[in-house]
Steps between C-alpha positions, in 0.01 A plus 500: 500500500649569161502837338522539122815666385297692249357706780838662544598538132362739249546471130670779301651649816851470369690381197865391545580612142481864619731449802871570483658169407845345495528192283766257383504432129361163396834376363711639786812289533849491643750726314783347292866585556783430262855534638842474344853577608868465399786529745877473522670408831863535585665329794785738584651282773380269772323781687388745230268482206324741260200464273336705228164406354218621279149422631177557313138409550164563342164495680178436310141494621582702810224626721351839424198693635272648231207739498257301281206741519636854478293813486546626137232771501735800480745325268204450270314830544770748597434786746256788432637853482462652848698815452843345418436414134367179349674175591529213253387142526744215453283239326803377306630348827180293538419381145173318468383560856202713614440591862195337665199707590369371830238640740350349812179306436225598754364146472822360650552699820843457654663414170750767397485452122634850453850400601550363146423832341786593263671165535589238241284228655158508666635440848699670771875534562685190387863429575650187363816295578645368180821355345583799282827599655851425357855576603862479380818501705861517380787522741883484507604365834854485650609343823819442698548290812817424685704476815831683546779391739254258658353785708312738266185368323389733226219506245385744236220500235382741235195479271418716201149416391172621354145378570209595278132417543147632445379427857738451794241352733130430522420731793585863572818497711739775389327561167157468344416150398271620221580634156458872445295422187272197562508431122880491479646242739827445317667768291386786722619319815816321395789667672744446782385263766429621851784282631763606242828604666737564214814482711534284810821426687575337830808419701558304822798414716589323825845560649608283787795693634780246557692704753522314837239255385579257781424775762771401740534715815334827579644681194392215274143511634487879442661514151387165360164374375399798285288466187388765249221437251283698265270518200477775245203541260488746208203502262303730270182643645173325435302640206157657544232653281413873515124507553206728562232503763273644237191465714361846443533573126641202306267253668218736586470608142498144385825424312560223752275259683421687820333220691753236411812705568393680819307212657743220427844659462460798731671716240511522121765341279492777242850608398629847389642597161875519445691825490881489487707231672777758558266719708502473884321183617262707721391740225144485362321719246127557456291633216309828545169309476588259783653777710183702465287200603704392794633824652264781391168339405487720186690529166837673509717648224714245309863484597735657244721191530211248487506398863498638852708365787298266720776536758462875524118476514525264799771690675392865455186505281686697236458439124854439383533407130725203421594326180449125449875461483530644860275243667533126521121435520183662375187465711238280331175684523227563249691791352809282442280221360369751246850619420659155465202333336462227762391478865774248577843628600809393308736469793597133527441286800789503752687778318630654823720351772505530874807554716792263426595245763838552670516294819806391694450285806793421732549271794781501760507187720727417792501130598666434838571150631397468866535123519550224245129487423390845611537816285393857545422701195480882494360638176437836340299519177464803274214505256542755218843581644567776238164661586382520138134600456361167388136424420320169480764323707557436866307734728343670196381177339193560279566873451665463162365803319460873529159649431368361171217746427564793267231710673743540795762671284648804676373430848741682728742307728446579867124496495328278757419244227789520254388302196679634194484307175816299412699667771731255684491727809141383553607133511521312827872423524695279740794625706785344684409254780748361757422194708698349788468148645645247741478127438613213726555164323544183695 
């Protein structure tokens, strides 16, 4: 017996246009890369050579994730006065656009038309993958390779480079994949790439100790067959972007797209405003309006210096006035948006750096001949032999950055959950590791 499918389907029960969607642009295509280089090599002798080269490349049509249906209601209307003074609108940032007015239609039960209320288009959240990214790389690279006395193999390399882009990757690994301002995908986002390491150097060596190499007799077996090897990596820390959770005030009051940012990203990509680059990297200021909203729930007296210390408010709850020249960042809340005339922070992407890489690995091998075709190898390996606090490498791989969120400024070290903004002490760091092994080769 056949049953009509129509018995199980009801019209107007749902409309895909009002669902959260991820789409690929209709002309989505492979990116284009242009590369060029110029090098000079020098053969010093039969066993040693050196090279210096300039390398450049340009990426066009790179992948970027875009919010194509942002909530612009508060940008358009501003925020009513609720005891903290009137807040402006920012219609100049959305010229020619008017937020949609959408309500649920009782005749279409189950269709959530209201999700488009305040958005650019009459539909729900819309994230798009497009070819709007671009990048530039310029690097000076130097390299030496050689062998000395037919026993010591040595290599060294150094790169001085700079990588710039407006989107380092299409997803959200290490930084937000989305532009702070959905209407400014280029100039507001173009800055250091997430994989920029300005200085990168490496060295490696293998020394086959020639002493008693033939391993004749008991003394020869004990003193011969030694090998020392190692690698040394030095590099600038990876850059990262100071950001804000902004879930309570910046998003809740509408300057950002609450549903898009919290549902898809898990956190907001809003950035703070810049103070002084000479101020401590952990220092954050906050306007009296935003301090009143976040910490007291009521208006407070303006600071005589223009700002209060966010660090002090988090640490002790005290109102400590600070000047803009004494903090590196200024919290981007609705009070700061009114003061700076924009809801979008002016701190560039990837303007801060994590802990530098300083990693020496050493190996000590003892190869002993037992028979003509049988060898016993004893080995000791030291990873991070100098015990430098490295991040994003070895046993701390993936933990490249300290806390990136300015709301954590001033959290006190020693608490159960130490999470202090831009403080390297809160970074997962690797330590020295020593490994022993025995290997029988036959």
